[in-house]
Steps between C-alpha positions, in 0.01 A plus 500: 500500500723409795631150567193451720202624296279513808718783637440700182126435518479654850564849364226759429261379233581770243866403520428130461247510216723623212780261600267205429497587129726254322471239775350161416206326663464131423270211584621143478193276479457130412425620144829687474659837574379841385718806568402864448738797496317795658439811290225677700412528869283710734576604859244492783577650841243368746350751746656793311340402170125518421563266206632217719305197618642561851406868519223434755688241701554129519246250366513126425551589133797734542667338805805391298584865434567548873756221512871500417621619159566260217168316512235482227169676548262333253142622480190444290340789310198558275379154597727340242868604524793439734769766547850472646664749738832497684484606866760766582599724788558402865271243661182659629496773235271367223673613182506300178591526133255374239679312221312647204672369188804328359663301222482121504864393465461129578213257453323690222320189373358425846405866547316493165305192609381697805435815297343375174342841437842665471556598136874564531783418741495856633141450621572191711572698819395850393283596798483371860227240448672373186834478683348289777319279248814445291681393817214266595423668835194489724419572864706208629812711438392774738767532770768302317858612573629600156848569640542130579687335209320173582156655458311406181411870464815706536685812394821471306707803593740674263586842369223760516403713200701823471314802639524685169283228341225519765187713464237565765140616506155441657389154598238324290127505573513643854226702668722567803796730429455465122766759412786381718793407270571168666508282189844426354577342165781439253467777245415373152467133596217337299384283790401800715123520540295794375393770744132525594375742769224411742153535349199511732221259414175664400148386587187626330212594727142599411594866504868530429830318462702496818875439521575216737844547651635230727852463638687239298831493684742301293249457216677415180454588137483228239754646259248684281465873448734780388872472553648736755770746400815410695571760765867427551 
């Protein structure tokens, strides 16, 4: 990262995404501070990317993605989970990086109180919904400037993970562009979520079973399923 992280975030999305590995996202709430060191991210490139929420243009839901870099794009999915993204690229070009997983390095007790189902420390933020829950996030954080040190939700910038330790492969659970290798993770880190490809829902009719395929741009896996072989 440069001295001004916003300058670094204005670069092309596939350059930005791997540099976020090793950075820390933290939320300082009245209950205390929880900090997560990022170990897995996914890149989304707006109108050039069928997997992106902004592929078909601007909507009230994705409007933050069209703003300046360094802001949080927080959205609701599956009717139950919040997910956290970091807006990147120049203003007007709706690119963002989904923060998929990380290691809780501060505030583990508070994170556990928010994630009582987590069996081990590695599971506290292992998956995008879990990461947002461990941090205590909801839709009120959508649009927050995470490059502002005074923000309660902020990035703590430091040294990125060395390229030789980073693997890449397909994004999780996408119907649009399912094979694009735009997911980046720290090779061998136990907090990285498991890979799960998109699976079309099936509906039984009176005569046959029909595959129901609907675009799920930005749809996220829940950390279950077979582990992907790192692609280097």
